[in-house]
C-alpha positions in Angstrom: 23.4 102.2 -81.9 25.6 102.8 -79.3 27.4 99.3 -78.3 29.9 98.3 -75.1 31.8 95.5 -75.0 32.8 94.0 -71.7 35.9 91.7 -72.0 36.6 93.1 -75.3 40.3 92.2 -74.9 39.7 88.5 -74.5 39.0 85.6 -76.9 35.3 86.1 -77.4 35.3 89.8 -77.2 37.7 90.2 -79.9 35.7 88.1 -82.2 32.7 90.0 -81.5 34.7 93.1 -82.8 35.2 91.2 -85.8 31.7 90.0 -86.4 30.2 93.3 -85.7 32.6 94.8 -88.2 32.0 92.1 -91.1 28.5 92.3 -90.7 28.4 96.1 -90.8 26.6 96.1 -87.7 24.8 99.7 -87.3 26.9 101.3 -84.9 27.3 105.2 -83.8 29.8 104.8 -80.9 31.6 101.7 -79.6 32.9 101.2 -76.0 35.7 98.6 -75.1 35.6 97.7 -71.4 37.9 95.5 -69.6 39.8 95.0 -66.4 41.9 97.9 -64.7 44.6 95.8 -66.1 43.7 96.3 -69.7 42.2 99.8 -69.1 44.2 102.1 -71.6 45.3 99.8 -73.8 43.8 100.3 -77.3 41.8 97.9 -79.9 41.2 98.7 -83.6 37.4 98.8 -84.9 37.1 99.9 -88.6 40.8 101.2 -88.8 40.5 103.5 -85.7 42.5 103.0 -82.4 40.2 103.0 -79.2 41.1 103.0 -75.8 40.1 100.4 -73.6 37.9 101.4 -70.6 38.0 100.3 -66.8 35.1 98.3 -66.3 34.7 99.5 -62.6 34.3 103.2 -63.6 32.3 102.7 -66.8 29.1 104.5 -67.5 26.7 102.0 -68.9 24.1 104.7 -69.8 26.5 105.5 -72.8 25.3 102.1 -74.6 22.0 101.0 -76.0 23.5 97.1 -76.2 26.1 95.5 -74.0 28.1 92.7 -74.6 29.6 90.5 -71.6 32.2 88.2 -72.6 34.3 88.0 -69.2 33.0 85.0 -67.4 30.3 84.3 -64.8 31.7 86.3 -61.8 31.8 89.5 -63.8 28.5 89.2 -65.3 27.1 88.6 -61.9 28.5 91.4 -60.2 28.1 94.2 -63.5 25.4 92.9 -65.8 22.7 93.9 -63.3 24.2 97.5 -63.2 24.5 97.7 -66.9 21.1 96.1 -67.4 19.8 99.2 -65.9 21.0 101.4 -68.4 21.4 98.9 -71.5 20.0 95.7 -73.0 22.9 92.9 -72.0 23.6 89.9 -74.1 25.3 87.7 -71.7 28.1 84.9 -72.8 28.5 83.5 -69.5 26.6 80.5 -68.0 25.1 82.9 -64.9 21.7 83.7 -66.4 21.1 80.8 -68.6 18.6 79.0 -66.6 17.1 82.0 -65.1 13.6 81.8 -65.9 13.3 85.4 -66.5 15.9 85.6 -68.9 15.7 84.2 -72.5 18.7 82.2 -73.8 18.5 82.5 -77.5 19.7 80.9 -80.6 18.0 83.1 -83.1 17.5 80.5 -85.7 15.7 78.5 -83.1 13.8 80.9 -80.5 14.4 84.7 -81.5 10.6 85.1 -80.5 11.7 84.3 -77.0 13.3 87.5 -76.8 9.8 89.2 -76.2 9.9 87.4 -72.6 13.1 89.6 -71.5 12.0 90.7 -68.2 15.4 91.7 -66.7 16.8 93.6 -69.7 19.2 90.7 -70.1 19.3 88.1 -72.9 21.6 85.0 -72.1 23.8 83.1 -74.9 23.9 79.7 -74.8 26.9 77.1 -74.0 28.9 77.0 -77.4 28.3 73.2 -77.7 24.5 73.7 -77.2 24.2 76.4 -79.7 25.7 74.5 -82.7 23.9 71.4 -81.3 20.3 73.1 -81.3 20.6 74.7 -84.8 20.5 71.2 -85.8 17.9 69.7 -84.0 15.4 72.8 -84.5 14.6 71.8 -88.3 14.6 68.3 -87.6 12.5 68.6 -84.5 9.8 70.5 -86.5 9.3 67.9 -89.4 10.0 64.8 -87.4 9.6 65.2 -83.3 12.6 64.3 -81.6 12.2 62.0 -78.8 15.8 61.6 -77.6 19.4 62.8 -78.3 22.6 60.9 -77.1 25.7 63.5 -77.6 29.3 62.9 -77.5 31.2 66.2 -77.8 35.1 66.8 -78.8 35.8 70.2 -77.8 38.8 72.5 -78.4 40.9 74.2 -76.0 39.5 77.6 -76.9 36.3 76.7 -75.0 38.4 77.1 -71.9 40.1 80.5 -72.9 43.3 81.7 -74.1 45.6 80.5 -71.2 44.4 76.6 -71.9 45.2 77.2 -75.7 48.5 78.5 -75.1 49.0 75.6 -72.7 48.1 73.1 -75.5 51.0 74.6 -77.4 53.7 74.3 -74.9 52.6 70.7 -73.8 53.0 69.6 -77.4 56.3 71.1 -77.7 57.4 69.4 -74.4 55.9 66.3 -75.2 57.8 66.3 -78.8 61.0 67.0 -76.8 60.2 64.1 -74.6 60.4 66.6 -71.8 58.0 66.3 -68.5 54.5 67.7 -68.6 52.8 69.5 -65.5 49.1 70.5 -66.3 48.3 73.8 -65.2 44.6 74.3 -66.8 43.8 70.7 -67.3 43.2 67.7 -65.1 45.3 65.5 -67.3 47.8 66.4 -70.3 46.1 67.5 -73.0 48.8 67.0 -75.7 48.2 63.9 -77.8 45.4 63.1 -75.4 41.6 63.2 -74.9 40.1 64.2 -71.2 36.6 62.9 -70.7 36.2 65.8 -68.1 35.0 69.7 -68.7 33.9 71.8 -65.8 33.2 70.3 -62.0 31.4 66.8 -61.3 28.0 66.7 -59.9 26.6 64.1 -57.7 25.3 61.8 -60.1 28.8 61.5 -62.0 27.9 64.2 -64.9 29.8 67.5 -65.3 28.4 70.9 -65.5 28.9 70.9 -68.9 27.4 67.9 -69.7 24.4 69.1 -67.6 24.4 72.6 -69.4 23.9 70.7 -72.8 21.0 68.9 -71.4 19.2 71.8 -69.4 19.6 74.6 -72.2 18.7 72.4 -75.0 15.3 71.8 -73.1 15.0 75.4 -72.4 15.6 76.4 -75.9 13.9 74.0 -77.8 11.6 71.5 -76.1 11.4 70.3 -72.4 10.2 67.2 -73.5 13.1 65.9 -75.4 15.3 63.3 -73.2 19.0 64.1 -74.0 22.3 62.8 -72.5 25.8 63.9 -73.1 29.4 63.2 -72.4 31.7 66.1 -73.1 35.4 65.7 -73.9 38.5 68.1 -74.4 40.7 67.3 -77.4 43.9 68.9 -78.3 42.4 71.2 -80.9 42.9 75.2 -80.9 39.4 76.0 -82.3 36.1 74.3 -83.3 34.1 71.6 -81.5 32.9 68.7 -83.2 30.0 66.4 -81.7 28.8 62.8 -82.6 24.8 63.1 -82.0 22.4 60.2 -82.1 18.9 61.4 -82.8 15.7 59.3 -82.1 12.4 60.3 -84.1 8.7 59.8 -83.3 7.7 60.3 -87.1 9.0 58.4 -90.0 11.7 59.9 -91.8 14.2 59.6 -94.7 17.7 60.4 -95.0 17.3 62.4 -98.1 14.8 64.9 -96.5 17.0 65.1 -93.6 19.8 66.1 -95.5 17.6 68.4 -97.7 16.2 70.3 -94.6 19.6 70.7 -93.1 21.3 72.2 -96.3 18.7 74.6 -96.7 18.2 75.5 -92.6 19.7 78.9 -91.6 23.5 78.5 -90.5 23.9 75.0 -91.6 25.7 73.4 -94.2 25.8 69.7 -95.5 29.1 68.4 -96.3 28.4 64.5 -96.3 30.3 62.6 -99.2 30.6 58.9 -98.3 34.3 58.8 -99.5 37.9 59.6 -97.7 37.7 63.1 -96.7 34.1 63.8 -97.6 33.3 65.4 -94.4 34.4 68.5 -92.2 36.8 68.4 -88.9 37.5 71.3 -86.7 40.4 72.5 -89.0 38.1 73.4 -91.8 35.5 74.8 -89.7 37.6 77.5 -88.1 36.8 80.8 -89.2 33.5 79.6 -90.7 30.1 80.9 -89.6 28.5 77.8 -90.5 27.8 74.3 -88.4 28.9 71.9 -90.8 27.0 68.4 -90.8 28.5 65.1 -91.9 28.5 61.4 -91.8 24.4 61.4 -91.8 23.2 57.9 -91.7 20.7 55.5 -90.1 21.2 53.8 -86.6 21.4 50.3 -87.3 20.4 49.3 -84.1 17.3 51.6 -83.9 15.2 52.0 -87.0 13.7 55.3 -85.9 17.2 57.0 -85.4 20.0 58.5 -87.1 23.7 59.3 -86.4 25.2 62.4 -87.4 29.0 64.4 -87.1 28.8 68.2 -86.6 31.6 70.6 -86.3 31.4 74.6 -86.1 33.6 77.2 -84.9 33.2 77.6 -81.0 34.2 81.1 -80.6 32.1 82.3 -83.7 28.8 80.0 -83.8 28.9 79.5 -80.0 29.6 82.6 -78.7 30.6 85.8 -81.0 28.3 85.3 -84.0 25.5 84.1 -82.1 25.5 87.3 -79.7 25.7 89.5 -82.5 22.5 87.6 -84.3 20.9 88.0 -80.9 21.6 91.9 -81.2 20.2 91.9 -84.5 17.0 90.0 -83.7 16.3 92.3 -80.7 16.7 95.6 -82.9 14.3 93.7 -85.5 11.8 92.9 -82.9 12.0 96.2 -81.1 
């Protein structure tokens, strides 16, 4: 396969390079594509220096599959052009709710790839990706009625500049100097901000609505879901506190068993100090880690659990590469 990566110099683009190399993805030629500012620079792949090409002049007919990881505006402008020559796997939010574009987490709904009509496949929001990989096996067994979720999302979910600002603000805070936020609505260092993306009419943010709408599209439109999304002072990995209400009877033992044997999931749930996973331990790992599984003591049909996943891997780069692998397998 010939592969192109648009946004190759960004956080997710670089992670896609790493994942392709680690998984020994079948590649004949690979093309790195970015803005005119980055064109001419070089990135390493399998020990070779490869020059970054200019997006404005790149010939997409050279690629069988093109990954887009450069934001919604770039995808809106260039993905339809690329899709005339190449299968596009898009990491932005632009195509996610398009009825003619499948929204894919391969462990959940790889069979939807065949619904592709525009030669575009969408990658979900990083918080949604780690959520549905947990919900899918539980829904198959116990039928999920309702989900209540609170997210604790790292700064890398907003890009490199917010990560750099977290570091800068932390230093300023420790030196007792004035902080003026650039990429956040409030100070992020030593703080938590209950606001990701813009607000909608009913008071929910776009990030919260993405989780609701994308989960319904990927998994089941009949699942009721509500979300609160919070940005926390962590560099990488998103955490989620999830309450799941089932229609069928369940046991905690069966839930732990099915999650621990589901592709992409790993249960680390010891009821003792440190017997759970935090963002630090999840960083750089492929799995979605599940901890703190317990019955909801206010609702006998529900459970609570905690999950953590590397948002740059599970939520973006790894999921995108797994989509490509599923596409090749189902061709």
